[in-house]
Steps between C-alpha positions, in 0.01 A plus 500: 500500500744505782757224509466262781759215540375171376397237762780282619458128404306288744599169356560238776263679733223260607318769710157605381495808297208644707257428772136588539380674819146605603475869534268460797623221717854473382460116429733368239401275202664305221535657150182342353269627760215759417340576822572493885335226679311755714435706176579822696700674236694478170818300485796707401833386347825565694795466264852385616647762272443820693641733245386526138742351253410523137528173291635502146163455336274735305149573625379418839745213530769752626314496838528123549641526842161663627276276305371160657624283217794255478563535128587793291235710328638565154202699367561843353175616651568737810413842639681810352542827679560837341501861594202679358537833316159530318255428785749653753503839310115481469463454884794705610690208654878490506554138610230292336586157412287252301505130550378378162372145486411420137637508146697789395813384315652842470534485887586130508163420657424140382194381689314339208184479676514861591428465867700473814299183575768329289739578791271268713481228253867421438607444873160331576544238219870459567437444871235237397745318293761509782238331735406234246146614429363476147149636533386839617163670522457880515235763475529833300318800378700483178853632536634233737346233282665638189840509684487150632369365174795671313771391762365138522636405154852499664405262785381146528185598694130480393331838597139493564386865474143618600410840379178708508335529161545873527878441476491304173617806288822490705573123412746565214859385471793603268524136384287202432361366828676180629327188601593564862227766530154385624269809486166494673264796465247577774194728525568736784783713628856455617409391850262240348800369301702492823233293672481243224872469482502420862233232465701348218816491723306349796276240308752390227808524703688739280761741617344839571699799359444692831424866393631740750626222738740386225843641582631444135224731383571766759886478465474502118292826502742636767773509215335823398613671816840321483573622135388856609727501807801371294431751220449802719753399766253525781151406618247759355310719728151407348379197319170520267289210387147420427368208691225225500638250745793721601748214476742712286507770761567247777781369273650866474484529876680179555764571250567826664544318842764287338671798344513683837659187662762494215618830621599664175165661387391697800311435809148649422201314362318657204157641556259267322243688282239252382213575259163322458260548214159652609246386569659186643747601763470274806871559614460873477167499686643288790823694516324828507289379794810389684393144515694183472209302370315546184116500567318387178182697576694822548812469282357321198120503499361352178849394413429324170294794360776743606755275328298508174539888508873513526739616213716206584352210687837328528541719808206329671548250774232434757741316734817713497776408749433805701446385864733237596855548616741604224207613287398843353392648832846432653677621182301841512549540877888434478547730204250770595329425186206641320211366283329681223178449311522573120197551290469349147513842349809605683685181415419531117619866503818417669570210267538754221704738712746215576510373141548840351776581749698174491435372150368149584162361538385365835201282630204611696644393834818692439283807407345471845850516639594799293185676635588420849840667461328809347257516783778471753694791333184713499430426869857569596555152628851487335755760483638626161842373579392169654633188351193319358450152347199467267422144450362452139376156540414446133568667181618476140225285362462714196873521462508110529254468204754669282740213546288198586176339386252429792340154550187474704451202739170325462356346825479127514189541731258775559314494826203690617540443878754420767273224617594244235586142479879456473444244233409793271849642536713180505 
């Protein structure tokens, strides 16, 4: 990794570390805001430290100056970036870099939940503590739930996690679950879980986690791009990621904007290559029709049945942050981006190609990402000498099992419908 001077001390500086600004109307908000009062667009963080200075912490904590938290993040979890030889040779690419988010001790990758969702959880929970909140409700298709459940042990916050029953197999931890976790399973898909979490927040008065609107989540995931730029010495030409909501791709775009403003990493945004797992691909459908709006009847007809047919339904979201300012549509427009549809068969085949070439296991969503890169190479959408960042969002589960015993979290409550009495939950 390139050396960047540590951040100068800011002791005695009473100025806020960052402000929040609505991407659409420019209105400014206090650090605890989630939405613009007009709800026109995402709020975005603007940090007082314009250049990226690395802190003397391991893991994602080294990027503290560009994370919306007041206290240090001392976790060893963080993104790692390395230059590929195996997959690069397989595809004939000279500058392929892999952002690996998972467990791979040989490469100092120490995300124990094996998913980059952990990069969201640490700053979100620290920010909650900074603001004095002690209860949080969130929805998940599985990976986010696992990440927040694992990280919650380090914070004095009760986390209420609502997960579709289809995601129960993902609800494991590398340690005994703590009593801070309140796990609720729900019949339905990820969007049903989101809707129930919103009901809980509204009716019980609990702090909502915020999803794509949560700047701590986005800036946490943005450390994948920061780590890549520091490692490579520049912003890559291309960025590849599979998407459900697309929040991670928005995070990569926003991080790239900060890197351009820094002035030391180049002045060109990376082209965003997003992949969806067919048959459920509303973002791809709307983008290919050059529409800012997702139309349910056209872009995701019979959505729940389509989701059941997916290789990896964690990439399903019936309400992605596509249309409003600062969302996926804008990210694709500004980066001249592209969206791909990946079949189950293609993803499964590319999972094996990646694992054989790189020597580490990856999850189904990451296999969709690998398939996206292979399609882009076949189509000529990337040059052989282009600088490419492939975001492997989750991997190393099988490698983790060699070193850790896995403990499964049992739900406190199992629900058959979103329309339930809150007394059944609390």
